[in-house]
N, C-alpha and C positions, 0 to 999 in steps of 0.2 A: 510862171503864171499861166502862159498860154497852154502848157502841157496839161494843166489840171482841168481845163475846160472839156476836152474829149473824155477824160475819166469821169467827170461829173455827168456829162450827157449819157455815157454808157451806163453809169449807176442808175440814173433816173429811168432810162429806157428799160433796164432789167427789172426794176421794181414795178413799172407799169405792166410789162409783159406778165410777170409773176402774179400780180393782182388780177389781171384780166382772166388768167387761167383759173384763178380761184374764185372768180365771180365778184371781184372788187371787195377786198377785205381791208380791215385796219387792225393794227396791233397796238394794244395799250399795255405798257409794262409797269405802270404804277398809278395809283390814285390816292390822294391825301385830302384830308379835311381838317380844318382847325376853326373852331367857333367859340364865340363868347356871347353871353347874354347882354342885352343893352342895359338892363337894370343891374346895379352892383349890389350884391346881397352878402351880408355876413351871416354865416350859418354856424351857430354854436355846436359844440360836440354832441349835445343831447337833442339837436334839432334836425329837421330834414328840409329839403328845398322843394318848392313848387315852381314849375310843374314837375311831377315825378317822371313823366315821359315828355321830353321836349320835341317839338315839331309835330308833323302830321301823324298823330296817334289819337283820333277822335273816338267818341262813343264808347268809352271804356266799360267793360263788364268784368266783375271780379268775383271769385269764389274761393272758399277755403276748404281744403281737405286735410284734416289733422292739423299739423303745424305748418302746412305749405299753402301758399296763395298763388292763384293763377289768374291771369288777366288777358283779355282779347280785345282787339280794336277793329273798327271798320277799315276796309281797304279799297272798296269800290271796284273799279275795273283794273286795278293793278294786280300783277301776278309775279310771284306767288302772293297769296293773300291771307287775310285774317291772322296777323302775327300773334303768337302765343308767348306770354312772359311768365316767369316764375320768380317768387320772392319768399323770403322767410320773415321779413320785417315790414312789409307793405310800402317801403320807400326805396329799397335797392332792388331794381328789377333787371333780369337777364332774359333776353329772348331765347327761347328753346326750340322754336319751330314756327311753321306756317300751316294753318289748318287746311288751306287750299293750296296744295303743292303739286297736283297733277292736272294737266290740261283736261283729262277725262272727267274731272269732278264737276267743273262748270265751264260753260262756253260763253266767253265775253265777246264773240265776234259781232262787230257792228255796234257795240256798246260805247256810249260816251264815257269819258274818264270818270265822271261823277255818277255813273249808273253802277251796275254790279252789286256787290255785297254791302248792305247797309246794316249798321247797329246790331252786331252779333250779341248773343247772351250765352255765357258759359256756366255750366253747373255740373254736379257730380252726383251719381246715385248708384249704389250697389256695385262699386268697382269700375264704373264706366263714366267717362266724361261726355257731356252733351254740349253741342253748340246748336242753337236754334237761330235762324237767320232769314233774311230776305235777299233774293237776287232780283233787283229791280230791272224790269224789262228783259229778264232771262228766267222765266218759269215761276217766279214767285217765292213762296216761303218753303223752308226745308229744315231738316235736322241732319246733322252729321255726328258721328260718335268715334271715340277712341279709348282704348284702355290706357295708353300712354299719352299724356297731353302734348308731348313733343312730336307725336305722330307715329305712323301714318293715321290720318283720319279717313273715315269711310266715305263712300260716294253718298250723295244726298238722298234722303227720303223726302219726297215732295209732299207738301201738305195742302189740302184743298180749301184754303180760305184766302180772301184778299187782304190787302193792307200791308203794313210794314211793322218792324220792330217787335217781333214775337219774343217772349221771355218764358222760361219754364219755372213753374213753382211746384216744389215737391212737398207733399204732405203724407207722411208715412210711406206707403208703397204706391201711392197714387201721384200722378203728375197732371198739371194743368198748364195750358198755354194762354197767356194774356197778351193782347196786341192791339195796335191801332188799326181800326177799320172805319168804313163809312158809317154814319149814324143810321139808326133805324127809322129815319124820316128823311125827306128830301133836304139836302144841306141848305142851311139858312143863309150862308155866306161863305166866301172863299176861305179855306182853312178850317171849316167846321168838320171835325172828326170825332170819333168816339173810341172808347176802350171796351174790349170784349174779352170774355173768358170762356174756355171750353176745356173739357177733360181730354187728355192725350194718353192713349194706351201705348205706353213705352215698350211693352213686350211685342205688340203687333205692329207698332210704328204707324198708328193711324188715329185720327180724331174720333171721339165717341161722344154720344149724348148731345144735349142741346147747347147752343152757343148763346151766351147771355151778355147783353150790353150792361156794363156796370158804371160807366161815366159817359155822359153826353156833352160834348163840347169842351168841358173843362171845369174850373172851379165855379164859375158863374156864367151860365149860358146867356143871360141877359146882357152881359158885357161883350159878347162875341169873342170869346177866347179862341186863339188859333193854335193849330198843330199840337194838340195833346198827343204825346207820343213817348217812346222809350219807357213803357210801363214795367214795373217790377212789383211783385207781391211778396210780403213777408208776414209772419205771424208773431205777435208780441203781446204778452200779458192779456191773452184772451181776445184780442182784436186782430182782424186782417187789415194790414196797411197796404195801400196802393200808392206808390210814388211814381211820378211821371213828369216829363218835361212839358213845358207850355210856353208859347210865345214865339216859336220858330228859333232856329239856331243862329240868331244874330244878337244885336245889342239888347233886345227884349226877352232873350232866353231866360228861363227860370226853372226851378224844380218845385213841384207842389205835392201835397199829400192828402189822402183821403183815408177813411177807416170805416169798418163795418164789422158787425158780429157774425156775418155770413159771407162766405166766399163769393156768393153771387149777388151780394148787395142787399139793401141799398147802401151805397158808399157816401158818407158825408164829408165835405171838404173841411179842412182845418181853417178856422177863422183867422189864424195868423199867417196864412199863405201869402207869398211864397216862402219856402224854408231855405231857399238859396237863389240869389240873383245879384247882378251887378248893375242893373238898371237903376236910375235915380241918383247915381253918383255923379259928381262934377265931371263933365267931359274933358276939362283941361287939367285933371289931376295928373301928377307925374307917374310914369310907368304904369298905365292902367292895365288891369285884367278885365276882360269883357266877355259877354256871351256865355256866362256860366249856366250849366244845366246838364241834363241827361245823366243823372246820378244813378249809382247802384250802391246799396248798403252791403257791408260784410261784417259779421260779428267775429271777433278774435276768440282764440281759445281761452282768453282770460275774461271774456264776457263784455269787452268794450266794443263799441260800434264805430265804424268808419265809413266814409263815402268816397268813392272815386267819381269823378265827373269831368266833363270837358269845359274848357274855357280858352280864350285867346289872349295874346299879348301884342296888340297893335303898336307899331312904331310911330304912327300918326293917326288922326281920327279915322276909325274904321278901316285902317290900312294894315294888313299883315299878309305875308306871302308864305309863311311856314306852316300854315294850317291850324286846325284846332288841336289842342294838346290835352294831356291827361293830368289832372290835379287830384289832390287828396286832402280831406279835412275830417276831423272827428265829428261824430254824431252824438248829440246829447238828448236825453229824454226828459220831458217836463210836462206834468199834468196830462200824461197819456199821449203826448205827441212828440215826434222827433224834430230836432232842430239842427241845421248845419251851420248857418251863419245869420247873425242878426241883420235886420234891414239896414241898408246904406252903410254896410261894413265892407271895406275893401278886402279881397282875398289876400291873405298874407303870403309873401314869398318864402318865409321861413316860419316853422311852427314846431312845437314839441313832438318828438317821435312817439309812435305807438309804444306801449309797454310790451315789447317783444324782444327776443334775442337779437342782438346787433349782428347785421350781416356785413361782411367785407364789401368795400366798394367794388362794383363790377369791373372786370378788365375792359369791357366795352361800355363806357358810361352812356347813360341816356338822359342825363339832366346836368345842369350847371355848365361850366366852361370845360370843353374837352376837345380833343382831336384824335385822329386815327389815320392809319395808312394801310393800303392794301397793295401788295406787290403781285397779286394774282399767281401765286406759286403753288397753291393747293390743288387738290384733285377736284374740288367743287367750290363754287362761290359761297361767300358768307351769306347767311340767311337774310341779312338786311338788304341785299340787292333785289330790286324789283324792276319789272318792265311794264309795258302797257298792253293789256288784253292777253288772252291765253294763246301761246304759240302752238301751231299745229306741228311744227318740227323745230328742233333747236337752231338758234341763230348765232351761237357762240361756241368757242372751244377754249379750253385751258391747256397750256403746255409750258415748256421751259421758257418760251419767249414771252409769256404773259397771257393776256386776254385777247383773243382774236374775234372780232365781230364780222359776220357775213351779212352783206346787204340784204334787206328785206323791204318792207313798205316804207314810204316816206312818213316822217312825223306829220301829223295832220290828216293822214288817210284813215278815217274812222273804220273802214272795212278791213284794214290790214293790221299787222303787228310790226312795228318798226324794230330795227336792230338797235335797240336802246336799252341800256341797263343803268339804273340810277340809285342813289341813296337819298334819303330825306335831307333837305336843308333844315337843320334843327336850330339854327340861330339866325337872327337878322344881320348879325355881324359875323361874317365867315369868309375864309379863304379856301378855295377848292382848286386842286391842281391835278392834272394828268399829263402823261407823256405818251405821245402817239407817233407811230411810224405809218405813213400813208402817202401815196402819190396818186392824185385823182387822174383816172384814165380818160374821162370825158368831162365836158363842161357840166357843171352842176353836181358832179360827184363830190361827196364831202365826208369828213370824219373829224371828230373833235368832241367838245363838251356841249351838251344840251341842257338847258334849264327849263323844265316843263311844268306848266299848270294843267293844260288840257290841249285838245287837238287844235284849238284856235288861239292859244296864248302860250308862246314859248320863245326862247332865244336859242340860237345856235352860234357857237364860237369855235372856229377851227379852220381846217384846211379844205380848200376847194379849188376849182379851176374856173376862171372867167375869161372868155375870149381866147381860149387856148393857153392861158398863162396861170401857173400856180400862184395862189394868194392865201394869206390868212385873212379871214373875214368874220364879220359879225352880222348876223341876220336876226330880225325880230318879226314876230307875228303877233299882232295886237288885236284880238277879237276879229280875226280875218281869216280868209281862205287861202291867202298867199303870203309869202315872206317879203319883207322890205330889207334891202341891203343898207346897213347903217354905216359900215366902214370896211375898207379892204386895203391890203398892202402886199407888195411882192414878198415872197418868202423862199428861203433856201430849203429844199426838201431832200438834200443829200444825206441827212441824218434825222433822228427823231426830233420832234418839236414839243417843247413843254408849254402847256396852256394853263393859265391861271385866271380864275374869276375871283375878284375881291368884292364881296357884297357888304354894303354898309347901309342898312335900312332900305330906303327906296332907290339907292344908287348902286351901280355896279361898274367896276373898272376891269378891263380885259388886257392882260399881259401875255406875251409869248417870248420864248427863248429858243434860239437856234445856235449853231456854231458861231454865228456872228455876234451873239450877245443877247441881252434881254431888252425888250422894247414894249411900249404900251400902244395898243391899237386904238383904244377908246377909253377915255377917263370919265368917270362920274356920269355914266349913261343912266337916264331915267328908266328904272326897271319897275315902275308901278304897274306895268302891264301884267306882272306876275302876282299881283295881289288878288285875294278872293273878291274884294269889292269891284275890281275891274274885270277879272277873268270869269267870275261866277263859279259856282260849283261848291264842293264840300271837301276838297283835298288841299294839300300843300305842295310847294315846289319840290320836284325831284330833279337832281342834278347828276349827270354821269355821261359815260362814253356813248357815242352814237356814230353810225356809218350809214350812208345811203348812196346808191349809184342809180341814177335814172335809167341807165342803159340796161340794167340787170333785171328790172321789173320787181314785183313783190315776191315771186317764187314762194 
């Protein structure tokens, strides 16, 4: 027994020296995820499951090219960003790329996690795909293009108008951009916005002609409607239809519709508005879906209409940590107006599939109960891995030993890019595991799993050093500028350590395993600090490997 102690000390010393020479790194040789939905749903063979994209996939925009469908979501200050999905049947989606994949495209330096790229819109014309988008607090509105939707996408063409949520409408060989801007009068109240339209010269990449306000405030300005946004234009049976979100992206969220004989108005609201909302339903209903809105229509090759939109699945009143998700419902037309869902009708978790060729279940599922594992053995990371803000230089390497992270900024440092790579938590009930090899060389150096909402709201569970001694620890930051130590225990670092987070709605349990066996550091920790209601913002929880060494600086 006594002979093993010098060998252990020698091993630990060698690891510390090696990490110091490399600038304090951590190696992760596996990551696994297993999740299930809190609602139990029976899906018939001819049905699909809502949401069609589980977890933090908000503000969906969909388009069809021939028999193929493409969808893009907001990603804010996460990088790579603007995930692109492909489907043949509107219900089975496979991610094929990220439209923002190069740091040179957009600079998120100093941006809060819920700033960056909001509400993209995807379309196609004359062999080219277009995404028109807003980079909030980073130069404004822009267009990017690609011949292949999987990428690469171009650098941005910046557009000279204010506001958010631009969308392209194509009519013949002409293009128009419709978006949310300030009204053409002093705002009458907080949240008073307007919808404007202007021609876009897609050949020259610039706006032309006059800009026209087509909706002021919303359906009824006298009622002080807030945050008219996410507009899209379509033409159907001789009318121009404008659909838009109204009410803000919370429980009062909705989708409304207007129509006009002219592209520049006047647009009249539908007397049956809203055409989609979950407000007005009993708050204590089981397994509620809330916050529905921000829809976009797509017409299939068979002539049917469908709508993608965002909604949330709280595990308790107004509490969800996995973000706003992508749902799908059919659109029906009656008396010259589109309808998505009748008033006070709950969004179904299962519905009849579109009349389209059946697509096999993706190898990487994005809805229902599923799991996956990543051994980090490829030449590049899977496209679902994201970080926080755009890195000036790479902070990770892949090799035969797995994923190696090189220390950068600390989580919470808004001016920096942390050495953090995460995947979306896509279920409120989930088990997330990694195995890490790391010996902290200084007090405060740490490596392990981080569960992150934003710079002021996150958890760290992993290996660190406190008062010169290695420990496994849980730290929490709850709308704060500094961490709070929740629990810590001595740990044997002579070999890799397996870390497991078990999430169950608003609680998390933290387990670790070393050569000495498996133990629990903290059971049923109150993790409501990761909810949108508590943390604020527009994203969902991202969980994954993280390393930080305070002695190394941000580099």
